[in-house]
mmCIF file as gemmi writes it, N, C-alpha and C atoms, coordinates in Angstrom:
data_model
loop_
_atom_site.group_PDB
_atom_site.id
_atom_site.type_symbol
_atom_site.label_atom_id
_atom_site.label_alt_id
_atom_site.label_comp_id
_atom_site.label_asym_id
_atom_site.label_entity_id
_atom_site.label_seq_id
_atom_site.pdbx_PDB_ins_code
_atom_site.Cartn_x
_atom_site.Cartn_y
_atom_site.Cartn_z
_atom_site.occupancy
_atom_site.B_iso_or_equiv
_atom_site.pdbx_formal_charge
_atom_site.auth_seq_id
_atom_site.auth_asym_id
_atom_site.pdbx_PDB_model_num
ATOM 1 N N . MET Axp A 1 ? 0.842 -1.175 0 1 0 ? 1 A 1
ATOM 2 C CA . MET Axp A 1 ? 0 0 0 1 0 ? 1 A 1
ATOM 3 C C . MET Axp A 1 ? 0.892 1.244 0 1 0 ? 1 A 1
ATOM 4 N N . ILE Axp A 2 ? 0.54 2.211 -0.808 1 0 ? 2 A 1
ATOM 5 C CA . ILE Axp A 2 ? 1.293 3.46 -0.923 1 0 ? 2 A 1
ATOM 6 C C . ILE Axp A 2 ? 0.741 4.477 0.057 1 0 ? 2 A 1
ATOM 7 N N . ASP Axp A 3 ? 1.654 5.093 0.821 1 0 ? 3 A 1
ATOM 8 C CA . ASP Axp A 3 ? 1.268 6.126 1.781 1 0 ? 3 A 1
ATOM 9 C C . ASP Axp A 3 ? 1.125 7.454 1.044 1 0 ? 3 A 1
ATOM 10 N N . THR Axp A 4 ? -0.106 7.924 0.882 1 0 ? 4 A 1
ATOM 11 C CA . THR Axp A 4 ? -0.354 9.185 0.181 1 0 ? 4 A 1
ATOM 12 C C . THR Axp A 4 ? -0.581 10.338 1.144 1 0 ? 4 A 1
ATOM 13 N N . SER Axp A 5 ? -0.38 10.1 2.447 1 0 ? 5 A 1
ATOM 14 C CA . SER Axp A 5 ? -0.635 11.149 3.43 1 0 ? 5 A 1
ATOM 15 C C . SER Axp A 5 ? 0.534 12.122 3.571 1 0 ? 5 A 1
ATOM 16 N N . ARG Axp A 6 ? 1.683 11.766 3.045 1 0 ? 6 A 1
ATOM 17 C CA . ARG Axp A 6 ? 2.866 12.619 3.18 1 0 ? 6 A 1
ATOM 18 C C . ARG Axp A 6 ? 2.857 13.694 2.101 1 0 ? 6 A 1
ATOM 19 N N . THR Axp A 7 ? 3.026 14.929 2.487 1 0 ? 7 A 1
ATOM 20 C CA . THR Axp A 7 ? 3.095 16.048 1.561 1 0 ? 7 A 1
ATOM 21 C C . THR Axp A 7 ? 4.422 16.754 1.749 1 0 ? 7 A 1
ATOM 22 N N . VAL Axp A 8 ? 5.067 17.071 0.659 1 0 ? 8 A 1
ATOM 23 C CA . VAL Axp A 8 ? 6.334 17.791 0.721 1 0 ? 8 A 1
ATOM 24 C C . VAL Axp A 8 ? 6.108 19.166 0.126 1 0 ? 8 A 1
ATOM 25 N N . ALA Axp A 9 ? 6.348 20.201 0.917 1 0 ? 9 A 1
ATOM 26 C CA . ALA Axp A 9 ? 6.19 21.574 0.442 1 0 ? 9 A 1
ATOM 27 C C . ALA Axp A 9 ? 7.529 22.073 -0.079 1 0 ? 9 A 1
ATOM 28 N N . ILE Axp A 10 ? 7.487 22.773 -1.184 1 0 ? 10 A 1
ATOM 29 C CA . ILE Axp A 10 ? 8.685 23.386 -1.747 1 0 ? 10 A 1
ATOM 30 C C . ILE Axp A 10 ? 8.5 24.884 -1.688 1 0 ? 10 A 1
ATOM 31 N N . ASP Axp A 11 ? 9.421 25.546 -1.044 1 0 ? 11 A 1
ATOM 32 C CA . ASP Axp A 11 ? 9.373 26.993 -0.902 1 0 ? 11 A 1
ATOM 33 C C . ASP Axp A 11 ? 9.462 27.635 -2.282 1 0 ? 11 A 1
ATOM 34 N N . GLU Axp A 12 ? 8.497 28.459 -2.636 1 0 ? 12 A 1
ATOM 35 C CA . GLU Axp A 12 ? 8.479 29.077 -3.959 1 0 ? 12 A 1
ATOM 36 C C . GLU Axp A 12 ? 9.619 30.059 -4.158 1 0 ? 12 A 1
ATOM 37 N N . SER Axp A 13 ? 10.294 30.464 -3.093 1 0 ? 13 A 1
ATOM 38 C CA . SER Axp A 13 ? 11.42 31.374 -3.234 1 0 ? 13 A 1
ATOM 39 C C . SER Axp A 13 ? 12.732 30.623 -3.443 1 0 ? 13 A 1
ATOM 40 N N . SER Axp A 14 ? 12.644 29.327 -3.646 1 0 ? 14 A 1
ATOM 41 C CA . SER Axp A 14 ? 13.83 28.494 -3.848 1 0 ? 14 A 1
ATOM 42 C C . SER Axp A 14 ? 14.617 28.958 -5.064 1 0 ? 14 A 1
ATOM 43 N N . THR Axp A 15 ? 15.925 28.745 -5.017 1 0 ? 15 A 1
ATOM 44 C CA . THR Axp A 15 ? 16.776 29.105 -6.14 1 0 ? 15 A 1
ATOM 45 C C . THR Axp A 15 ? 17.134 27.881 -6.978 1 0 ? 15 A 1
ATOM 46 N N . ALA Axp A 16 ? 16.42 26.788 -6.823 1 0 ? 16 A 1
ATOM 47 C CA . ALA Axp A 16 ? 16.701 25.583 -7.595 1 0 ? 16 A 1
ATOM 48 C C . ALA Axp A 16 ? 16.496 25.842 -9.08 1 0 ? 16 A 1
ATOM 49 N N . GLU Axp A 17 ? 17.337 25.238 -9.881 1 0 ? 17 A 1
ATOM 50 C CA . GLU Axp A 17 ? 17.272 25.356 -11.333 1 0 ? 17 A 1
ATOM 51 C C . GLU Axp A 17 ? 16.634 24.106 -11.914 1 0 ? 17 A 1
ATOM 52 N N . PRO Axp A 18 ? 16.037 24.181 -13.108 1 0 ? 18 A 1
ATOM 53 C CA . PRO Axp A 18 ? 15.507 22.981 -13.753 1 0 ? 18 A 1
ATOM 54 C C . PRO Axp A 18 ? 16.585 21.911 -13.825 1 0 ? 18 A 1
ATOM 55 N N . GLY Axp A 19 ? 16.223 20.715 -13.412 1 0 ? 19 A 1
ATOM 56 C CA . GLY Axp A 19 ? 17.167 19.607 -13.416 1 0 ? 19 A 1
ATOM 57 C C . GLY Axp A 19 ? 17.842 19.39 -12.079 1 0 ? 19 A 1
ATOM 58 N N . ASP Axp A 20 ? 17.737 20.352 -11.141 1 0 ? 20 A 1
ATOM 59 C CA . ASP Axp A 20 ? 18.341 20.197 -9.818 1 0 ? 20 A 1
ATOM 60 C C . ASP Axp A 20 ? 17.548 19.2 -8.994 1 0 ? 20 A 1
ATOM 61 N N . SER Axp A 21 ? 18.232 18.475 -8.133 1 0 ? 21 A 1
ATOM 62 C CA . SER Axp A 21 ? 17.557 17.631 -7.161 1 0 ? 21 A 1
ATOM 63 C C . SER Axp A 21 ? 16.932 18.515 -6.096 1 0 ? 21 A 1
ATOM 64 N N . VAL Axp A 22 ? 15.79 18.095 -5.599 1 0 ? 22 A 1
ATOM 65 C CA . VAL Axp A 22 ? 15.104 18.846 -4.56 1 0 ? 22 A 1
ATOM 66 C C . VAL Axp A 22 ? 15.129 18.016 -3.287 1 0 ? 22 A 1
ATOM 67 N N . PRO Axp A 23 ? 15.774 18.502 -2.212 1 0 ? 23 A 1
ATOM 68 C CA . PRO Axp A 23 ? 15.823 17.738 -0.969 1 0 ? 23 A 1
ATOM 69 C C . PRO Axp A 23 ? 14.431 17.37 -0.497 1 0 ? 23 A 1
ATOM 70 N N . GLY Axp A 24 ? 14.274 16.139 -0.038 1 0 ? 24 A 1
ATOM 71 C CA . GLY Axp A 24 ? 12.987 15.696 0.481 1 0 ? 24 A 1
ATOM 72 C C . GLY Axp A 24 ? 12.044 15.177 -0.582 1 0 ? 24 A 1
ATOM 73 N N . THR Axp A 25 ? 12.474 15.166 -1.831 1 0 ? 25 A 1
ATOM 74 C CA . THR Axp A 25 ? 11.643 14.633 -2.905 1 0 ? 25 A 1
ATOM 75 C C . THR Axp A 25 ? 12.468 13.651 -3.718 1 0 ? 25 A 1
ATOM 76 N N . SER Axp A 26 ? 11.801 12.872 -4.539 1 0 ? 26 A 1
ATOM 77 C CA . SER Axp A 26 ? 12.532 11.934 -5.388 1 0 ? 26 A 1
ATOM 78 C C . SER Axp A 26 ? 12.692 12.479 -6.793 1 0 ? 26 A 1
ATOM 79 N N . GLY Axp A 27 ? 12.182 13.669 -7.039 1 0 ? 27 A 1
ATOM 80 C CA . GLY Axp A 27 ? 12.214 14.208 -8.39 1 0 ? 27 A 1
ATOM 81 C C . GLY Axp A 27 ? 13.167 15.358 -8.549 1 0 ? 27 A 1
ATOM 82 N N . ARG Axp A 28 ? 13.071 15.986 -9.691 1 0 ? 28 A 1
ATOM 83 C CA . ARG Axp A 28 ? 13.883 17.158 -10.006 1 0 ? 28 A 1
ATOM 84 C C . ARG Axp A 28 ? 12.942 18.307 -10.307 1 0 ? 28 A 1
ATOM 85 N N . VAL Axp A 29 ? 13.46 19.51 -10.255 1 0 ? 29 A 1
ATOM 86 C CA . VAL Axp A 29 ? 12.649 20.693 -10.518 1 0 ? 29 A 1
ATOM 87 C C . VAL Axp A 29 ? 12.288 20.716 -11.997 1 0 ? 29 A 1
ATOM 88 N N . PRO Axp A 30 ? 10.999 20.757 -12.323 1 0 ? 30 A 1
ATOM 89 C CA . PRO Axp A 30 ? 10.619 20.81 -13.737 1 0 ? 30 A 1
ATOM 90 C C . PRO Axp A 30 ? 10.94 22.181 -14.325 1 0 ? 30 A 1
ATOM 91 N N . PRO Axp A 31 ? 11.167 22.247 -15.628 1 0 ? 31 A 1
ATOM 92 C CA . PRO Axp A 31 ? 11.419 23.553 -16.223 1 0 ? 31 A 1
ATOM 93 C C . PRO Axp A 31 ? 10.175 24.422 -16.117 1 0 ? 31 A 1
ATOM 94 N N . PRO Axp A 32 ? 10.342 25.744 -16.123 1 0 ? 32 A 1
ATOM 95 C CA . PRO Axp A 32 ? 9.203 26.645 -15.946 1 0 ? 32 A 1
ATOM 96 C C . PRO Axp A 32 ? 8.081 26.423 -16.962 1 0 ? 32 A 1
ATOM 97 N N . ASN Axp A 33 ? 8.419 26.102 -18.2 1 0 ? 33 A 1
ATOM 98 C CA . ASN Axp A 33 ? 7.382 25.917 -19.211 1 0 ? 33 A 1
ATOM 99 C C . ASN Axp A 33 ? 6.875 24.48 -19.259 1 0 ? 33 A 1
ATOM 100 N N . GLY Axp A 34 ? 7.43 23.598 -18.405 1 0 ? 34 A 1
ATOM 101 C CA . GLY Axp A 34 ? 6.962 22.224 -18.337 1 0 ? 34 A 1
ATOM 102 C C . GLY Axp A 34 ? 7.437 21.348 -19.476 1 0 ? 34 A 1
ATOM 103 N N . GLN Axp A 35 ? 8.314 21.844 -20.335 1 0 ? 35 A 1
ATOM 104 C CA . GLN Axp A 35 ? 8.766 21.078 -21.487 1 0 ? 35 A 1
ATOM 105 C C . GLN Axp A 35 ? 10.241 20.755 -21.361 1 0 ? 35 A 1
ATOM 106 N N . CYS Axp A 36 ? 10.58 19.501 -21.691 1 0 ? 36 A 1
ATOM 107 C CA . CYS Axp A 36 ? 11.961 19.045 -21.661 1 0 ? 36 A 1
ATOM 108 C C . CYS Axp A 36 ? 12.398 18.695 -23.076 1 0 ? 36 A 1
ATOM 109 N N . ASP Axp A 37 ? 13.639 19.025 -23.407 1 0 ? 37 A 1
ATOM 110 C CA . ASP Axp A 37 ? 14.183 18.658 -24.708 1 0 ? 37 A 1
ATOM 111 C C . ASP Axp A 37 ? 14.416 17.154 -24.718 1 0 ? 37 A 1
ATOM 112 N N . PRO Axp A 38 ? 13.855 16.426 -25.679 1 0 ? 38 A 1
ATOM 113 C CA . PRO Axp A 38 ? 13.968 14.964 -25.709 1 0 ? 38 A 1
ATOM 114 C C . PRO Axp A 38 ? 15.375 14.455 -26.019 1 0 ? 38 A 1
ATOM 115 N N . ASN Axp A 39 ? 16.319 15.335 -26.316 1 0 ? 39 A 1
ATOM 116 C CA . ASN Axp A 39 ? 17.685 14.929 -26.631 1 0 ? 39 A 1
ATOM 117 C C . ASN Axp A 39 ? 18.555 14.718 -25.398 1 0 ? 39 A 1
ATOM 118 N N . TYR Axp A 40 ? 18.001 15.014 -24.208 1 0 ? 40 A 1
ATOM 119 C CA . TYR Axp A 40 ? 18.79 14.941 -22.981 1 0 ? 40 A 1
ATOM 120 C C . TYR Axp A 40 ? 18.008 14.269 -21.86 1 0 ? 40 A 1
ATOM 121 N N . THR Axp A 41 ? 18.755 13.684 -20.925 1 0 ? 41 A 1
ATOM 122 C CA . THR Axp A 41 ? 18.165 13.162 -19.7 1 0 ? 41 A 1
ATOM 123 C C . THR Axp A 41 ? 19.16 13.37 -18.57 1 0 ? 41 A 1
ATOM 124 N N . PRO Axp A 42 ? 18.779 13.849 -17.388 1 0 ? 42 A 1
ATOM 125 C CA . PRO Axp A 42 ? 17.439 14.297 -17.04 1 0 ? 42 A 1
ATOM 126 C C . PRO Axp A 42 ? 17.055 15.56 -17.795 1 0 ? 42 A 1
ATOM 127 N N . CYS Axp A 43 ? 15.938 16.118 -17.43 1 0 ? 43 A 1
ATOM 128 C CA . CYS Axp A 43 ? 15.321 17.222 -18.149 1 0 ? 43 A 1
ATOM 129 C C . CYS Axp A 43 ? 16.255 18.408 -18.386 1 0 ? 43 A 1
ATOM 130 N N . VAL Axp A 44 ? 16.314 18.82 -19.642 1 0 ? 44 A 1
ATOM 131 C CA . VAL Axp A 44 ? 16.952 20.066 -20.055 1 0 ? 44 A 1
ATOM 132 C C . VAL Axp A 44 ? 15.824 20.887 -20.679 1 0 ? 44 A 1
ATOM 133 N N . PRO Axp A 45 ? 15.596 22.12 -20.219 1 0 ? 45 A 1
ATOM 134 C CA . PRO Axp A 45 ? 14.468 22.901 -20.729 1 0 ? 45 A 1
ATOM 135 C C . PRO Axp A 45 ? 14.62 23.231 -22.209 1 0 ? 45 A 1
ATOM 136 N N . ILE Axp A 46 ? 13.504 23.38 -22.872 1 0 ? 46 A 1
ATOM 137 C CA . ILE Axp A 46 ? 13.5 23.841 -24.257 1 0 ? 46 A 1
ATOM 138 C C . ILE Axp A 46 ? 13.572 25.363 -24.209 1 0 ? 46 A 1
ATOM 139 N N . ALA Axp A 47 ? 14.609 25.914 -24.833 1 0 ? 47 A 1
ATOM 140 C CA . ALA Axp A 47 ? 14.818 27.362 -24.822 1 0 ? 47 A 1
ATOM 141 C C . ALA Axp A 47 ? 15.594 27.748 -26.072 1 0 ? 47 A 1
ATOM 142 N N . SER Axp A 48 ? 15.738 29.041 -26.288 1 0 ? 48 A 1
ATOM 143 C CA . SER Axp A 48 ? 16.504 29.493 -27.449 1 0 ? 48 A 1
ATOM 144 C C . SER Axp A 48 ? 17.965 29.092 -27.32 1 0 ? 48 A 1
ATOM 145 N N . ASP Axp A 49 ? 18.473 28.987 -26.086 1 0 ? 49 A 1
ATOM 146 C CA . ASP Axp A 49 ? 19.823 28.492 -25.822 1 0 ? 49 A 1
ATOM 147 C C . ASP Axp A 49 ? 19.879 28.022 -24.38 1 0 ? 49 A 1
ATOM 148 N N . VAL Axp A 50 ? 20.596 26.927 -24.16 1 0 ? 50 A 1
ATOM 149 C CA . VAL Axp A 50 ? 20.804 26.393 -22.813 1 0 ? 50 A 1
ATOM 150 C C . VAL Axp A 50 ? 22.298 26.193 -22.641 1 0 ? 50 A 1
ATOM 151 N N . ASP Axp A 51 ? 22.82 26.637 -21.519 1 0 ? 51 A 1
ATOM 152 C CA . ASP Axp A 51 ? 24.237 26.476 -21.216 1 0 ? 51 A 1
ATOM 153 C C . ASP Axp A 51 ? 24.397 25.767 -19.874 1 0 ? 51 A 1
ATOM 154 N N . CYS Axp A 52 ? 25.581 25.201 -19.655 1 0 ? 52 A 1
ATOM 155 C CA . CYS Axp A 52 ? 25.899 24.576 -18.371 1 0 ? 52 A 1
ATOM 156 C C . CYS Axp A 52 ? 26.001 25.67 -17.314 1 0 ? 52 A 1
ATOM 157 N N . ALA Axp A 53 ? 25.395 25.441 -16.177 1 0 ? 53 A 1
ATOM 158 C CA . ALA Axp A 53 ? 25.376 26.452 -15.112 1 0 ? 53 A 1
ATOM 159 C C . ALA Axp A 53 ? 26.776 26.814 -14.641 1 0 ? 53 A 1
ATOM 160 N N . ALA Axp A 54 ? 27.706 25.881 -14.679 1 0 ? 54 A 1
ATOM 161 C CA . ALA Axp A 54 ? 29.064 26.149 -14.199 1 0 ? 54 A 1
ATOM 162 C C . ALA Axp A 54 ? 29.977 26.683 -15.3 1 0 ? 54 A 1
ATOM 163 N N . GLY Axp A 55 ? 29.443 26.848 -16.5 1 0 ? 55 A 1
ATOM 164 C CA . GLY Axp A 55 ? 30.267 27.292 -17.622 1 0 ? 55 A 1
ATOM 165 C C . GLY Axp A 55 ? 30.239 28.787 -17.831 1 0 ? 55 A 1
ATOM 166 N N . ARG Axp A 56 ? 30.684 29.19 -19.017 1 0 ? 56 A 1
ATOM 167 C CA . ARG Axp A 56 ? 30.766 30.614 -19.335 1 0 ? 56 A 1
ATOM 168 C C . ARG Axp A 56 ? 29.662 31.078 -20.291 1 0 ? 56 A 1
ATOM 169 N N . GLY Axp A 57 ? 28.68 30.227 -20.521 1 0 ? 57 A 1
ATOM 170 C CA . GLY Axp A 57 ? 27.621 30.57 -21.46 1 0 ? 57 A 1
ATOM 171 C C . GLY Axp A 57 ? 26.763 31.724 -20.986 1 0 ? 57 A 1
ATOM 172 N N . ASN Axp A 58 ? 26.02 32.301 -21.93 1 0 ? 58 A 1
ATOM 173 C CA . ASN Axp A 58 ? 25.201 33.469 -21.621 1 0 ? 58 A 1
ATOM 174 C C . ASN Axp A 58 ? 23.705 33.171 -21.592 1 0 ? 58 A 1
ATOM 175 N N . GLY Axp A 59 ? 23.349 31.873 -21.536 1 0 ? 59 A 1
ATOM 176 C CA . GLY Axp A 59 ? 21.933 31.487 -21.391 1 0 ? 59 A 1
ATOM 177 C C . GLY Axp A 59 ? 21.085 31.815 -22.601 1 0 ? 59 A 1
ATOM 178 N N . PRO Axp A 60 ? 19.835 32.03 -22.44 1 0 ? 60 A 1
ATOM 179 C CA . PRO Axp A 60 ? 19.109 32.503 -21.27 1 0 ? 60 A 1
ATOM 180 C C . PRO Axp A 60 ? 18.757 31.407 -20.256 1 0 ? 60 A 1
ATOM 181 N N . SER Axp A 61 ? 18.905 30.131 -20.613 1 0 ? 61 A 1
ATOM 182 C CA . SER Axp A 61 ? 18.595 29.048 -19.68 1 0 ? 61 A 1
ATOM 183 C C . SER Axp A 61 ? 19.867 28.301 -19.333 1 0 ? 61 A 1
ATOM 184 N N . TYR Axp A 62 ? 19.861 27.711 -18.138 1 0 ? 62 A 1
ATOM 185 C CA . TYR Axp A 62 ? 21.022 26.982 -17.652 1 0 ? 62 A 1
ATOM 186 C C . TYR Axp A 62 ? 20.578 25.634 -17.09 1 0 ? 62 A 1
ATOM 187 N N . VAL Axp A 63 ? 21.49 24.666 -17.121 1 0 ? 63 A 1
ATOM 188 C CA . VAL Axp A 63 ? 21.222 23.352 -16.548 1 0 ? 63 A 1
ATOM 189 C C . VAL Axp A 63 ? 22.452 22.918 -15.764 1 0 ? 63 A 1
ATOM 190 N N . ARG Axp A 64 ? 22.206 22.302 -14.619 1 0 ? 64 A 1
ATOM 191 C CA . ARG Axp A 64 ? 23.297 21.724 -13.835 1 0 ? 64 A 1
ATOM 192 C C . ARG Axp A 64 ? 23.433 20.279 -14.266 1 0 ? 64 A 1
ATOM 193 N N . GLY Axp A 65 ? 24.643 19.849 -14.492 1 0 ? 65 A 1
ATOM 194 C CA . GLY Axp A 65 ? 24.885 18.499 -14.972 1 0 ? 65 A 1
ATOM 195 C C . GLY Axp A 65 ? 25.291 17.564 -13.867 1 0 ? 65 A 1
ATOM 196 N N . PRO Axp A 66 ? 25.591 16.378 -14.248 1 0 ? 66 A 1
ATOM 197 C CA . PRO Axp A 66 ? 25.724 15.961 -15.643 1 0 ? 66 A 1
ATOM 198 C C . PRO Axp A 66 ? 24.374 15.625 -16.269 1 0 ? 66 A 1
ATOM 199 N N . VAL Axp A 67 ? 24.311 15.768 -17.586 1 0 ? 67 A 1
ATOM 200 C CA . VAL Axp A 67 ? 23.155 15.35 -18.363 1 0 ? 67 A 1
ATOM 201 C C . VAL Axp A 67 ? 23.637 14.414 -19.463 1 0 ? 67 A 1
ATOM 202 N N . LYS Axp A 68 ? 22.879 13.373 -19.72 1 0 ? 68 A 1
ATOM 203 C CA . LYS Axp A 68 ? 23.229 12.416 -20.762 1 0 ? 68 A 1
ATOM 204 C C . LYS Axp A 68 ? 22.598 12.871 -22.074 1 0 ? 68 A 1
ATOM 205 N N . VAL Axp A 69 ? 23.397 12.862 -23.135 1 0 ? 69 A 1
ATOM 206 C CA . VAL Axp A 69 ? 22.894 13.194 -24.461 1 0 ? 69 A 1
ATOM 207 C C . VAL Axp A 69 ? 22.333 11.9 -25.06 1 0 ? 69 A 1
ATOM 208 N N . VAL Axp A 70 ? 21.027 11.869 -25.322 1 0 ? 70 A 1
ATOM 209 C CA . VAL Axp A 70 ? 20.379 10.665 -25.847 1 0 ? 70 A 1
ATOM 210 C C . VAL Axp A 70 ? 19.911 10.868 -27.289 1 0 ? 70 A 1
ATOM 211 N N . GLY Axp A 71 ? 20.254 11.976 -27.869 1 0 ? 71 A 1
ATOM 212 C CA . GLY Axp A 71 ? 19.887 12.305 -29.242 1 0 ? 71 A 1
ATOM 213 C C . GLY Axp A 71 ? 20.944 13.224 -29.809 1 0 ? 71 A 1
ATOM 214 N N . THR Axp A 72 ? 20.509 14.298 -30.418 1 0 ? 72 A 1
ATOM 215 C CA . THR Axp A 72 ? 21.411 15.305 -30.968 1 0 ? 72 A 1
ATOM 216 C C . THR Axp A 72 ? 21.706 16.348 -29.9 1 0 ? 72 A 1
ATOM 217 N N . ASP Axp A 73 ? 22.962 16.698 -29.737 1 0 ? 73 A 1
ATOM 218 C CA . ASP Axp A 73 ? 23.372 17.678 -28.731 1 0 ? 73 A 1
ATOM 219 C C . ASP Axp A 73 ? 23.104 19.09 -29.269 1 0 ? 73 A 1
ATOM 220 N N . VAL Axp A 74 ? 21.823 19.461 -29.31 1 0 ? 74 A 1
ATOM 221 C CA . VAL Axp A 74 ? 21.404 20.716 -29.939 1 0 ? 74 A 1
ATOM 222 C C . VAL Axp A 74 ? 21.943 21.959 -29.234 1 0 ? 74 A 1
ATOM 223 N N . TYR Axp A 75 ? 22.253 21.859 -27.942 1 0 ? 75 A 1
ATOM 224 C CA . TYR Axp A 75 ? 22.752 23.015 -27.195 1 0 ? 75 A 1
ATOM 225 C C . TYR Axp A 75 ? 24.268 22.986 -27.017 1 0 ? 75 A 1
ATOM 226 N N . GLY Axp A 76 ? 24.939 21.964 -27.534 1 0 ? 76 A 1
ATOM 227 C CA . GLY Axp A 76 ? 26.391 21.874 -27.418 1 0 ? 76 A 1
ATOM 228 C C . GLY Axp A 76 ? 26.876 21.723 -25.989 1 0 ? 76 A 1
ATOM 229 N N . LEU Axp A 77 ? 26.158 20.953 -25.181 1 0 ? 77 A 1
ATOM 230 C CA . LEU Axp A 77 ? 26.513 20.772 -23.775 1 0 ? 77 A 1
ATOM 231 C C . LEU Axp A 77 ? 27.626 19.741 -23.583 1 0 ? 77 A 1
ATOM 232 N N . ASP Axp A 78 ? 27.8 18.838 -24.545 1 0 ? 78 A 1
ATOM 233 C CA . ASP Axp A 78 ? 28.799 17.765 -24.451 1 0 ? 78 A 1
ATOM 234 C C . ASP Axp A 78 ? 30.048 18.163 -25.226 1 0 ? 78 A 1
ATOM 235 N N . HIS Axp A 79 ? 30.856 19.016 -24.636 1 0 ? 79 A 1
ATOM 236 C CA . HIS Axp A 79 ? 32.029 19.572 -25.325 1 0 ? 79 A 1
ATOM 237 C C . HIS Axp A 79 ? 33.091 18.543 -25.683 1 0 ? 79 A 1
ATOM 238 N N . ASP Axp A 80 ? 33.221 17.469 -24.888 1 0 ? 80 A 1
ATOM 239 C CA . ASP Axp A 80 ? 34.264 16.475 -25.169 1 0 ? 80 A 1
ATOM 240 C C . ASP Axp A 80 ? 33.755 15.265 -25.932 1 0 ? 80 A 1
ATOM 241 N N . GLY Axp A 81 ? 32.469 15.237 -26.296 1 0 ? 81 A 1
ATOM 242 C CA . GLY Axp A 81 ? 31.924 14.17 -27.139 1 0 ? 81 A 1
ATOM 243 C C . GLY Axp A 81 ? 31.798 12.804 -26.476 1 0 ? 81 A 1
ATOM 244 N N . ASP Axp A 82 ? 31.784 12.759 -25.136 1 0 ? 82 A 1
ATOM 245 C CA . ASP Axp A 82 ? 31.694 11.465 -24.449 1 0 ? 82 A 1
ATOM 246 C C . ASP Axp A 82 ? 30.261 11.031 -24.145 1 0 ? 82 A 1
ATOM 247 N N . GLY Axp A 83 ? 29.271 11.804 -24.601 1 0 ? 83 A 1
ATOM 248 C CA . GLY Axp A 83 ? 27.87 11.447 -24.377 1 0 ? 83 A 1
ATOM 249 C C . GLY Axp A 83 ? 27.277 12.05 -23.121 1 0 ? 83 A 1
ATOM 250 N N . THR Axp A 84 ? 28.086 12.768 -22.348 1 0 ? 84 A 1
ATOM 251 C CA . THR Axp A 84 ? 27.619 13.401 -21.127 1 0 ? 84 A 1
ATOM 252 C C . THR Axp A 84 ? 27.946 14.886 -21.179 1 0 ? 84 A 1
ATOM 253 N N . GLY Axp A 85 ? 26.942 15.713 -20.963 1 0 ? 85 A 1
ATOM 254 C CA . GLY Axp A 85 ? 27.14 17.154 -20.976 1 0 ? 85 A 1
ATOM 255 C C . GLY Axp A 85 ? 27.198 17.737 -19.588 1 0 ? 85 A 1
ATOM 256 N N . CYS Axp A 86 ? 27.797 18.886 -19.48 1 0 ? 86 A 1
ATOM 257 C CA . CYS Axp A 86 ? 27.896 19.633 -18.207 1 0 ? 86 A 1
ATOM 258 C C . CYS Axp A 86 ? 28.493 18.769 -17.109 1 0 ? 86 A 1
ATOM 259 N N . ASP Axp A 87 ? 29.511 17.981 -17.465 1 0 ? 87 A 1
ATOM 260 C CA . ASP Axp A 87 ? 30.107 17.062 -16.49 1 0 ? 87 A 1
ATOM 261 C C . ASP Axp A 87 ? 31.43 17.557 -15.933 1 0 ? 87 A 1
ATOM 262 N N . ARG Axp A 88 ? 31.742 18.814 -16.102 1 0 ? 88 A 1
ATOM 263 C CA . ARG Axp A 88 ? 32.971 19.37 -15.535 1 0 ? 88 A 1
ATOM 264 C C . ARG Axp A 88 ? 32.662 20.437 -14.541 1 0 ? 88 A 1
């Protein structure tokens, strides 16, 4: 039997980014528009440009890695071509 009585509140003033782990939950923060680019896992938001949060990119969207490239690396997150982006 699944316990559905537990509720986890997330403070709306949180600074978590899409793809970040959220303490106390088993999921990740969904992107603001609710859409994930199917070329990456976990979720990378669909945007005009996405850069690694720890890199020098200018956004407008950022993702914390690592993220696995499962299709075409449309945002150029996998700089070394090993199939994993934002891993440095």
